[in-house]
Structures are given as structure tokens and as C-alpha cells.
DOLOZA-167062 format. One line per field, with one value per residue: residue in three letters; x, y, z of N, C-alpha, C, O in turn; residue number from 1. Coordinates in pm, 1 decimal. Layout:
# DOLOZA-167062
r: (ALA,...);
nxx: (X,...);
nyy: (Y,...);
nzz: (Z,...);
caxx: (X,...);
cayy: (Y,...);
cazz: (Z,...);
cxx: (X,...);
cyy: (Y,...);
czz: (Z,...);
oxx: (X,...);
oyy: (Y,...);
ozz: (Z,...);
k: (NUM,...);
END
This chain:
# DOLOZA-167062
r: (MET,LEU,ARG,LYS,ASN,LEU,HIS,LEU,TRP,MET,PHE,ALA,LEU,PHE,SER,LEU,GLY,LEU,PRO,LEU,TRP,ALA,MET,GLU,SER,ASN,GLN,PHE,ASN,GLN,GLY,ARG,VAL,HIS,GLY,CYS,THR,GLY,GLU,CYS,TYR,GLU,ALA,TRP,LYS,ASP,GLU,THR,GLY,GLY,VAL,VAL,MET,LEU,ALA,ALA,ALA,GLN,ALA,GLU,ALA,ARG,ALA,SER,ALA,SER,PRO,GLU,GLU,LEU,GLY,LYS,ALA,ALA,TYR,ALA,GLY,CYS,VAL,ALA,CYS,HIS,GLY,GLN,GLN,GLY,GLU,GLY,GLY,ILE,GLY,PRO,ALA,LEU,ALA,GLY,GLN,THR,ALA,GLU,GLU,ILE,TYR,ALA,LYS,LEU,VAL,GLN,TYR,LYS,ASN,GLY,GLU,THR,ARG,GLY,ASN,GLN,SER,SER,LEU,MET,TRP,ALA,GLN,SER,SER,MET,LEU,SER,ASP,GLU,ASP,MET,GLN,HIS,ILE,ALA,ALA,PHE,VAL,GLU,SER,LEU);
nxx: (9853.4,9609.5,9735.5,9927.0,9777.0,9650.9,9640.3,9483.6,9241.1,9169.5,9148.2,8937.6,8728.8,8710.7,8658.1,8405.9,8252.6,8261.0,8085.5,7844.0,7820.3,7813.0,7562.9,7401.1,7415.9,7363.4,7529.4,7557.9,7567.5,7424.3,7131.9,7017.4,7124.5,7102.2,7154.6,7033.9,6794.3,6453.9,6259.5,6400.0,6467.4,6218.1,6132.2,6315.8,6232.8,5976.1,6041.5,6186.1,6056.9,6164.0,6368.3,6269.3,6141.9,6338.2,6499.7,6343.2,6324.6,6583.9,6612.8,6431.2,6556.8,6801.0,6695.6,6592.3,6807.1,7075.2,7310.6,7555.5,7528.0,7506.7,7748.1,7920.2,7902.4,8001.4,8267.7,8392.2,8569.4,8771.4,8906.6,9137.9,9361.2,9320.2,9258.6,9038.7,8922.2,8979.2,9223.4,9466.5,9740.3,9864.8,9766.9,9681.0,9579.0,9237.6,9044.0,8913.3,8886.4,8676.6,8351.6,8323.4,8587.2,8681.1,8496.8,8562.9,8821.0,8796.6,8643.3,8837.1,9024.6,8869.7,8840.8,9100.1,9309.6,9619.3,9721.5,9915.3,10177.7,10041.9,9828.3,9740.1,9638.3,9401.6,9274.2,9175.1,9014.3,8820.9,8704.1,8513.7,8310.5,7997.4,7853.0,7691.1,7796.2,8038.8,7959.3,7833.9,8046.4,8211.2,8057.4,8041.9,8318.4,8365.1,8223.6,8377.9);
nyy: (8899.8,9066.4,9299.3,9306.4,9323.2,9567.7,9800.9,9718.7,9658.0,9917.1,10045.9,9909.0,9975.3,10248.5,10269.5,10149.2,10321.0,10567.8,10562.2,10543.1,10776.9,10969.2,10922.8,11035.5,11302.9,11609.7,11742.5,11823.9,12050.6,12065.7,12082.3,11855.0,11651.1,11450.0,11383.3,11257.8,11100.3,10981.1,11241.4,11456.1,11357.5,11341.5,11596.2,11706.5,11558.4,11663.4,11923.2,11902.5,11733.4,11471.8,11190.0,11082.3,11290.7,11478.0,11341.2,11324.4,11586.4,11633.9,11470.6,11591.6,11836.7,11755.6,11652.2,11877.9,12028.1,12152.5,11980.3,12104.4,12213.0,11979.6,11862.0,12043.4,11982.6,11722.5,11767.9,11856.1,11659.2,11677.0,11906.9,11930.2,11854.0,11943.6,12214.7,12488.5,12628.2,12473.3,12511.6,12369.7,12221.7,11993.2,11806.4,11825.0,12127.0,12177.5,12357.7,12515.4,12293.2,12085.5,11937.0,11686.1,11612.8,11600.1,11405.8,11184.5,11149.1,11076.2,10842.0,10675.1,10666.1,10531.6,10281.6,10196.5,10274.2,10410.4,10737.7,10916.3,11010.2,11004.2,10850.9,10617.6,10757.6,10867.7,10639.2,10534.5,10743.9,10773.1,10528.4,10529.1,10683.9,10713.2,10669.1,10883.2,11070.9,11131.1,11261.4,11484.8,11618.2,11660.2,11844.4,12053.6,12127.5,12220.8,12447.9,12621.3);
nzz: (10604.9,10563.9,10611.9,10408.9,10179.6,10201.9,10057.1,9837.9,9947.8,10040.8,9803.8,9683.5,9848.7,9831.7,9562.9,9546.4,9700.9,9576.7,9347.6,9468.4,9642.8,9442.7,9336.7,9520.3,9512.1,9325.1,9131.7,8882.1,8603.0,8377.7,8208.1,8093.6,8217.6,8500.6,8851.6,9064.4,9291.9,9373.7,9524.6,9423.2,9154.8,9051.6,9041.9,8854.7,8642.2,8602.8,8544.7,8301.9,8140.7,8129.7,8029.0,7794.0,7669.5,7636.7,7459.1,7237.2,7170.5,7105.5,6888.1,6706.3,6670.3,6548.6,6312.0,6183.8,6141.6,5927.6,5696.4,5730.1,5992.3,6135.9,6093.5,6193.6,6469.0,6476.3,6390.9,6612.5,6701.1,6538.9,6555.0,6724.8,6576.8,6318.5,6339.7,6453.3,6245.2,6035.8,5963.0,5990.0,6158.7,6361.3,6200.5,5843.7,5665.9,5613.9,5520.6,5243.2,5074.2,4882.3,4974.7,4842.2,4821.0,5083.5,5190.9,5017.1,5106.0,5373.4,5342.4,5222.4,5440.7,5634.8,5499.0,5546.1,5399.1,5314.2,5324.2,5405.3,5638.9,5889.7,5873.5,6038.2,6261.9,6147.8,6056.7,6294.4,6383.3,6174.0,6175.1,6354.5,6254.1,6090.4,5753.5,5709.8,5901.2,5796.9,5558.7,5662.4,5802.5,5583.6,5457.4,5631.7,5663.2,5402.1,5427.1,5569.5);
caxx: (9782.5,9542.9,9834.2,10000.0,9685.4,9572.0,9615.5,9387.9,9114.1,9132.8,9106.4,8804.6,8624.8,8701.3,8588.8,8258.8,8188.1,8262.5,7959.3,7731.5,7829.8,7772.2,7418.4,7331.2,7442.4,7327.4,7640.9,7566.0,7524.7,7354.8,6987.7,6986.7,7181.0,7057.6,7231.3,6970.2,6688.8,6351.5,6183.9,6483.9,6443.8,6073.8,6132.8,6391.1,6151.1,5866.0,6095.2,6249.6,5985.6,6223.8,6459.8,6203.9,6105.1,6463.7,6548.3,6244.0,6359.6,6713.6,6589.0,6369.6,6654.1,6878.8,6612.6,6570.0,6941.5,7140.6,7423.0,7671.5,7524.0,7531.9,7895.9,7997.8,7905.5,8090.5,8392.6,8453.0,8669.7,8882.3,8968.1,9275.2,9471.9,9307.7,9218.7,8893.6,8869.0,9036.3,9361.0,9576.9,9830.2,9921.5,9720.1,9694.2,9473.4,9118.6,8985.1,8930.4,8850.8,8520.6,8284.5,8347.3,8733.9,8688.0,8427.6,8642.4,8942.2,8732.4,8616.2,8973.3,9077.8,8779.0,8882.5,9224.2,9404.7,9745.5,9728.5,10020.4,10238.2,9954.6,9714.2,9699.2,9545.1,9279.5,9206.4,9112.1,8909.3,8713.4,8630.7,8389.2,8204.8,7902.1,7870.1,7614.4,7873.8,8142.4,7897.0,7810.1,8173.4,8254.0,7961.3,8098.5,8449.8,8344.0,8164.9,8487.7);
cayy: (8898.3,9177.2,9418.6,9292.6,9366.4,9675.8,9907.6,9667.1,9674.6,10049.6,10089.9,9857.8,10040.7,10383.7,10248.9,10114.0,10435.1,10679.9,10576.8,10569.7,10913.7,11047.3,10914.5,11111.5,11453.1,11665.9,11841.8,11854.2,12185.2,12055.6,12059.5,11727.9,11539.8,11456.7,11285.3,11245.0,11004.9,11019.7,11367.5,11529.0,11308.6,11362.4,11751.1,11714.1,11510.3,11760.4,12056.0,11877.5,11617.3,11340.7,11142.4,11051.4,11420.8,11538.4,11254.5,11356.2,11726.3,11628.4,11403.0,11693.1,11940.5,11692.0,11636.9,12004.5,12079.8,12138.0,11903.9,12180.2,12222.7,11849.2,11839.3,12131.7,11914.5,11606.9,11829.2,11887.9,11567.0,11699.2,12037.5,11923.9,11821.6,12035.1,12341.8,12513.6,12678.4,12385.7,12583.4,12272.2,12212.2,11868.1,11740.3,11917.8,12214.5,12117.2,12467.8,12533.9,12174.3,12068.1,11835.1,11577.4,11579.0,11556.3,11287.5,11074.9,11111.0,11009.1,10696.7,10606.4,10630.8,10428.7,10162.5,10148.2,10317.2,10503.4,10863.8,11001.4,10937.2,10999.7,10765.1,10543.5,10832.8,10872.0,10510.8,10519.7,10839.7,10748.2,10409.6,10566.9,10767.4,10652.7,10735.3,11004.1,11152.5,11176.6,11353.7,11606.9,11672.4,11719.9,11963.9,12159.4,12171.4,12301.7,12583.3,12706.2);
cazz: (10480.6,10556.1,10597.1,10278.9,10069.3,10250.9,9950.5,9748.6,10021.3,10048.7,9667.4,9660.7,9927.3,9769.6,9431.3,9576.9,9775.1,9492.4,9260.7,9560.0,9685.4,9314.8,9312.7,9625.1,9488.0,9209.8,9112.6,8738.7,8572.0,8240.3,8228.2,8033.2,8313.6,8652.0,8938.7,9201.5,9290.1,9452.2,9492.7,9328.6,9026.3,9006.9,9010.6,8741.0,8526.4,8589.3,8480.3,8176.8,8056.4,8143.6,7933.0,7663.8,7606.2,7590.0,7337.6,7117.7,7138.3,7047.7,6748.5,6630.7,6633.6,6444.5,6188.2,6122.8,6117.8,5804.5,5711.5,5784.9,6133.0,6196.0,6070.3,6296.9,6596.2,6458.7,6357.3,6734.0,6727.4,6439.1,6586.0,6795.9,6480.5,6186.5,6376.8,6452.9,6111.9,5926.0,5915.4,6005.6,6282.9,6370.6,6072.7,5732.3,5651.5,5533.6,5463.7,5099.2,5004.2,4860.6,5037.4,4775.6,4833.7,5218.2,5205.7,4959.0,5191.4,5489.3,5308.2,5208.4,5573.1,5690.5,5431.6,5588.0,5299.7,5361.7,5270.9,5459.3,5750.9,6010.0,5850.0,6148.4,6342.1,6081.9,6053.8,6430.2,6388.7,6069.5,6205.6,6444.7,6184.0,5987.0,5621.1,5724.7,5973.7,5711.6,5467.0,5748.0,5831.9,5462.2,5428.3,5735.3,5617.7,5276.7,5455.2,5632.3);
cxx: (9699.9,9625.6,9897.4,9911.2,9600.4,9533.6,9495.7,9244.5,9079.0,9079.7,8964.5,8694.7,8612.3,8628.6,8441.0,8186.2,8167.7,8121.0,7842.7,7722.8,7773.1,7621.2,7342.9,7331.2,7379.4,7418.8,7650.5,7494.1,7452.5,7217.4,6937.8,7055.0,7142.9,7141.3,7166.3,6854.4,6576.6,6281.8,6267.8,6468.4,6316.4,6069.6,6213.8,6307.0,6031.7,5921.3,6139.6,6168.4,6051.9,6313.5,6389.2,6183.9,6234.0,6511.9,6471.5,6274.6,6485.6,6691.3,6530.4,6462.6,6749.0,6815.6,6598.4,6710.6,7006.7,7264.9,7549.4,7665.5,7547.9,7676.3,7981.8,8004.1,8013.1,8242.0,8463.9,8579.4,8789.7,8972.0,9119.8,9386.3,9444.7,9268.8,9076.0,8835.2,8933.1,9169.1,9487.2,9642.4,9897.6,9883.8,9720.2,9574.6,9352.6,9042.9,9014.2,8907.1,8713.0,8484.5,8319.3,8492.6,8746.4,8618.5,8518.0,8760.8,8904.4,8698.5,8738.9,9023.3,8989.4,8806.3,9017.5,9326.8,9502.3,9727.6,9844.5,10083.3,10150.6,9833.6,9647.6,9600.7,9414.7,9197.3,9114.4,8988.2,8799.2,8645.1,8506.9,8284.4,8127.6,7915.3,7811.0,7710.6,7979.5,8081.1,7872.4,7933.1,8217.4,8189.7,8012.6,8225.6,8449.6,8292.0,8264.7,8542.1);
cyy: (9018.4,9299.5,9427.8,9351.9,9479.5,9775.4,9857.2,9678.9,9824.3,10098.2,10045.0,9933.8,10185.4,10370.9,10218.5,10245.1,10541.5,10684.2,10594.5,10708.4,10995.1,11037.4,10999.8,11265.5,11483.5,11771.3,11867.0,11981.5,12195.8,12031.4,11914.2,11615.4,11554.9,11358.6,11258.1,11136.2,11054.2,11152.6,11452.5,11491.5,11351.1,11519.4,11764.8,11667.2,11609.5,11884.3,12026.7,11793.7,11496.2,11304.4,11126.8,11191.4,11487.0,11465.4,11298.9,11489.8,11720.5,11568.2,11507.6,11797.1,11882.9,11690.0,11766.2,12075.9,12050.7,12039.7,11971.1,12193.8,12093.2,11820.7,11922.0,12054.4,11792.8,11661.3,11859.0,11786.7,11592.4,11828.6,12026.1,11914.7,11917.7,12167.4,12384.1,12567.7,12600.5,12437.0,12489.9,12294.5,12085.9,11784.1,11850.1,12008.7,12155.5,12231.0,12486.0,12417.8,12157.0,11941.6,11703.4,11513.0,11522.6,11424.5,11158.9,11031.4,11030.7,10857.0,10614.5,10568.3,10522.8,10299.8,10112.4,10196.8,10418.3,10625.0,10964.9,10938.9,10938.7,10927.0,10677.8,10621.5,10841.6,10751.7,10501.1,10618.2,10809.4,10622.7,10431.7,10645.6,10685.2,10737.4,10876.4,11109.0,11217.2,11276.6,11487.6,11675.7,11746.1,11851.5,12087.2,12204.6,12255.5,12443.9,12673.7,12800.1);
czz: (10459.9,10531.0,10458.5,10171.3,10116.6,10144.7,9857.1,9817.3,10019.7,9910.8,9626.3,9742.3,9866.6,9639.0,9450.7,9629.3,9674.7,9414.0,9359.9,9620.0,9568.3,9304.4,9423.3,9604.3,9355.9,9169.0,8960.2,8702.4,8439.9,8274.2,8189.6,8117.6,8443.2,8725.4,9065.6,9184.0,9374.7,9417.6,9397.1,9177.9,8977.2,8955.5,8880.7,8619.3,8505.6,8503.5,8334.6,8077.8,8063.8,8028.9,7792.2,7589.8,7569.0,7472.7,7224.5,7086.2,7059.1,6893.6,6652.7,6586.2,6528.0,6317.6,6107.8,6077.6,5984.3,5810.6,5762.2,5943.3,6204.5,6194.7,6167.1,6434.1,6584.1,6448.2,6495.0,6754.7,6636.9,6472.6,6640.4,6678.3,6358.7,6227.3,6373.2,6337.8,5999.2,5876.6,5927.4,6132.0,6279.0,6234.1,5960.9,5740.6,5568.3,5466.9,5319.2,5014.4,4990.9,4950.3,4987.5,4804.2,4987.4,5243.2,5141.1,5053.1,5316.2,5470.2,5294.0,5339.6,5633.7,5623.1,5467.2,5483.4,5360.0,5277.3,5301.8,5590.0,5883.7,5980.7,5957.4,6241.4,6283.6,6057.3,6180.8,6424.8,6299.5,6110.7,6286.8,6381.7,6086.6,5863.5,5633.1,5800.9,5876.5,5606.5,5535.9,5772.7,5702.8,5429.4,5528.1,5692.8,5491.0,5308.0,5528.0,5544.9);
oxx: (9709.1,9596.6,9917.9,9959.1,9484.7,9421.9,9418.9,9144.5,8962.0,8985.0,8887.5,8581.1,8499.6,8544.4,8359.4,8069.2,8063.6,8051.1,7747.0,7610.4,7691.0,7556.4,7224.2,7258.7,7344.9,7380.9,7747.6,7387.8,7421.3,7190.8,6838.8,7040.4,7148.7,7192.7,7232.6,6826.2,6591.6,6248.4,6215.6,6458.2,6307.4,6015.4,6168.0,6310.1,5994.3,5858.0,6132.1,6198.2,5999.4,6331.8,6448.3,6205.9,6234.6,6566.8,6528.5,6253.4,6499.4,6748.0,6569.5,6451.4,6777.0,6878.4,6593.1,6717.7,6996.5,7318.4,7635.9,7765.7,7600.4,7726.2,8089.4,8104.6,8097.3,8331.7,8584.2,8679.1,8896.8,9084.5,9208.3,9495.0,9541.3,9242.4,8996.4,8713.4,8942.9,9216.3,9596.4,9601.7,9986.7,9962.7,9759.9,9478.3,9372.7,8980.6,9128.8,8906.2,8633.5,8567.9,8344.0,8513.8,8809.0,8674.7,8538.6,8793.8,8970.0,8717.9,8748.3,9062.7,9044.9,8794.1,9054.2,9438.6,9467.1,9718.7,9865.0,10044.0,10191.0,9737.5,9525.6,9501.2,9316.2,9075.5,8996.8,8875.7,8684.6,8526.3,8410.0,8180.7,8180.0,7970.9,7864.5,7705.1,8002.8,8151.0,7888.4,7929.0,8253.3,8249.9,8017.2,8242.5,8527.0,8310.8,8237.2,8631.9);
oyy: (9077.5,9386.4,9534.8,9421.9,9488.7,9826.6,9938.4,9705.8,9855.5,10176.3,10112.0,9948.4,10233.7,10454.8,10263.6,10267.9,10607.0,10785.5,10663.4,10751.3,11083.7,11135.1,11027.5,11341.5,11392.1,11888.3,11928.6,12017.8,12304.4,11959.1,11862.0,11497.3,11664.6,11262.3,11236.8,11091.0,11155.6,11177.5,11512.7,11577.0,11395.9,11556.5,11843.1,11727.0,11632.7,11935.4,12116.6,11781.9,11403.5,11385.5,11156.6,11204.6,11553.4,11531.3,11312.5,11521.4,11789.8,11617.0,11515.5,11844.8,11949.6,11724.5,11766.1,12164.3,11939.6,12018.6,11910.3,12188.4,12090.3,11758.6,11883.9,12063.8,11771.7,11593.8,11884.6,11824.7,11535.2,11848.8,12103.1,11970.1,11968.4,12242.3,12325.6,12561.5,12647.2,12408.6,12524.8,12381.9,12068.9,11710.1,11962.7,11978.2,12091.8,12206.9,12473.2,12431.8,12203.8,11860.6,11611.8,11391.9,11419.9,11337.9,11054.6,10914.9,10934.4,10768.8,10502.1,10453.3,10424.3,10200.3,10001.5,10146.1,10499.3,10608.5,11069.7,10832.6,10874.7,10937.7,10665.1,10568.5,10825.7,10755.2,10465.5,10579.9,10818.4,10611.0,10355.9,10674.0,10602.0,10847.2,10973.9,11226.9,11338.1,11371.0,11592.8,11798.5,11863.8,11948.9,12204.1,12326.4,12350.4,12540.2,12792.3,12875.2);
ozz: (10352.3,10448.8,10401.1,10082.0,10075.4,10137.6,9805.6,9750.7,9997.8,9901.0,9557.5,9697.3,9855.2,9607.1,9370.3,9598.8,9680.9,9413.0,9324.6,9646.2,9592.2,9266.6,9406.0,9668.6,9281.1,9173.7,8916.3,8752.8,8390.9,8370.3,8240.9,8086.1,8498.7,8668.6,9167.1,9073.0,9442.8,9301.8,9303.3,9090.0,8862.9,8851.4,8797.5,8511.7,8390.6,8411.1,8250.8,7959.0,8002.0,7938.1,7688.4,7469.4,7465.3,7384.4,7116.2,6969.1,6958.3,6795.8,6536.2,6473.3,6428.4,6217.5,5984.8,5992.2,5932.4,5919.4,5825.3,6014.6,6315.8,6288.6,6213.1,6504.5,6671.4,6498.8,6494.6,6816.2,6657.0,6426.8,6603.2,6694.6,6301.7,6133.2,6299.8,6320.7,5885.7,5766.5,5882.7,6208.4,6195.8,6175.4,5990.8,5810.9,5464.9,5363.6,5276.3,4892.1,5072.5,4990.7,5066.0,4809.9,5013.4,5310.3,5203.1,5075.5,5355.9,5553.8,5343.3,5359.0,5682.4,5694.6,5428.4,5492.9,5445.7,5155.6,5240.7,5637.9,5980.8,6056.9,5967.5,6290.8,6355.6,6040.0,6173.3,6456.9,6343.5,6080.4,6282.3,6441.6,6012.5,5859.8,5580.2,5765.9,5877.0,5569.6,5474.0,5764.7,5702.6,5384.2,5489.7,5685.6,5477.5,5233.6,5546.1,5583.1);
k: (1,2,3,4,5,6,7,8,9,10,11,12,13,14,15,16,17,18,19,20,21,22,23,24,25,26,27,28,29,30,31,32,33,34,35,36,37,38,39,40,41,42,43,44,45,46,47,48,49,50,51,52,53,54,55,56,57,58,59,60,61,62,63,64,65,66,67,68,69,70,71,72,73,74,75,76,77,78,79,80,81,82,83,84,85,86,87,88,89,90,91,92,93,94,95,96,97,98,99,100,101,102,103,104,105,106,107,108,109,110,111,112,113,114,115,116,117,118,119,120,121,122,123,124,125,126,127,128,129,130,131,132,133,134,135,136,137,138,139,140,141,142,143,144);
END
């Protein structure tokens, strides 16, 4: 029986050990991410102000950002199909369209309307966006 399920036991032990190993190291290269405990964590907290201070700084940065700047960050999920400059590729070109046009299309996709043969891809993408996200993406696309 043990021999028969050896691969399951090995997988379970590996799966349990992996998260424990990751907690003991600090292999993260981003200042906002930590992977340590104890003294290491306290040093990180002293250096950065901790999670609360980082969240407050991020909220302040978002509050002072323009819709285009906020849209640029959200557009990162669009690049694979629509291109970095909205030039198109797998999906249609977006550059040259107004914010109103882009916003209206995103709302249509979010409502499950069919706009072309790749609508199902956009239904999934737009379902994750808030109304504010769609306005910001539209503002960014208009700026391209």
C-alpha cells in the first residue's frame, strides 16, 4: 500500500516543505515584499514603515495620480493582445480612439455583449474591471 502511493506521499511532503522553506528565506528583491520573520521582519518593518505605511503611501500615490497614469497601470493586462502602444496584434488596434469609445466598448463587453469573434476573451477581461478601472484605461488609451 505504501509503495503503491509513494508518489502521493512524496508530493505531500514536498508540498508541505516548500512553504516552510520559503518562510525562512528572504529571496525577494522588492522593497514592499518581505519573506522573513523575527529580527529580519523587524528590520524590514523599521526600514519601510511596515505594511500599513506602505499601503498608506500607495493610496496617496493613487489619489494624486491622473486617470491616464492609473490607466497605464491597468493597461498592462491589455498589452498582450492590443500592443504596448495600442497598435493591435491579436486584438484590434485601440490607438486613435476616444476615451468615450473605449469606455463604451468595455461596458458592452462587461455586460456580455458580442462585439466580434473574440468577445469571449473580452468578457472575461472586462468582468474583472470596476467602472473606475474602465474609465482610467479609456483615458490612457486616448493618450496613446
